[in-house]
C-alpha positions, 0 to 999 in steps of 0.5 A: 499500499502506498504512503497516502493510502496509508496515512488516508487509512489509519485518518480514517480509522480514527475518524470512526472511533469518534463518528461510532461514539455518536451514532451508533449502529442501530440508530442508522435505521431511523435515518430517512435516507435508510429507506429510501428506494435503491436505483441499482448501481450496476444496471446504470453502468452496463445499460446503454451500447455505449461507454457509461459515465460516472460523474464524481462530485469532488471539491479538491484532492491530497496531490491537487488542493482545491479543485473547485473552488465554486463547489455546490454539489448539488447544482452540479449532481443536477448538471452531470443527471441533464448532460447524460451522466448514468451515476454519480459518485460523492466525494465524502472522505472530509480530512482529504478531499473536503468531502461530507456526507451531507451532500451525499444526503442532500444529492440523493433527495434530488436526482433520480440516478445512482448515486457511489458512496466514494469513500475509504470503507474498512469497517461495515459501520461505513456501508450502513452509514453509506444507505442511512445518506442515500447512497445506492453503491459503495467504493471498496478498494482492494489496497486498504482491506487486509485478510477477510476484511474484503469480503467482511464488506461485500457481505455487508454491501449486499445485507444492506442492499447497496452495490459495490465497485471493487476498487484495484490499483494492480494485478496483485489487487486484482488476484485477490478479488472473489469474482463469487461475491464481486459483480462491479470491478473497477481498475484506476490507471493512476500508478500508486508509486509514481502517480503516472496515468496508463489507461492501457495498463487499467484496460488490460487488467480489467480485461482479467475478469469474467465476461460477465463483470461489469467493468469499469476505468478510473482516474485519468480520463478526460478525451472522446479518444480516452473513450473510445479506447474502452469502448473498443476494448470492451469497458463499461464505464468511466469513472470521471471526476477532476476533469468534470471538476474544471470546467465551467459547465460540468453537466455540458462537460458530460454531453460534449464528451459523450458526442465526442466520443461517438466521433472518436470511436466511429475514426477509430473503427475505420482506423482499424478496419 
């Protein structure tokens, strides 16, 4: 595990102790969002013949600092929905990404797209917490789990009726995945050792998954050519955050990218025929 992941996970563990003292596991049953009817994240990603887009609501990151100063999470999410996104990812980690669970909750009341809670999930408590705040799915990062922890988290997601996007960084992570438990696999194209992005490396790992698995490419995607390549290689979905967050109108950026992808895909297929 890279130093940054270790640092984030350690901080998450410390914060969890405090959160559990304020809100118990059973308290979540009474949250308004807990009873919300879930929308299938898996079906949303796989329900189109083009590369579906998971658009991310993200204010900041540890490496880039503030990405979007004029940050209105609900407005951004509504624009994403209008622009043609298939799903929305909401950063809820506060110390490193300036996210908030309240952003997830507010967005869930306004949009009709499935919502992914993107955080550093190490405890079933966080999965029930995600449901209570309106999430339809959770991100589970293989690299920050050990032993039976990954299996425990996947079972918790199923218990609380949430889909799980299981994220790998490399081949070692992939080799730990039990595809009897995993329906949606993501590979982060960013190398944690040098932070370089290699979409081809991500694709080669994703293509090893069983045929029925929904495949998601994550990080460093910003062009129609990027998504056309994913489509050609059989990748179902792309998770994109920073690129959209830096555009004046994130929703228009989604719409434009979908159109550019279709044009780029036609050109790619002509060039390869």
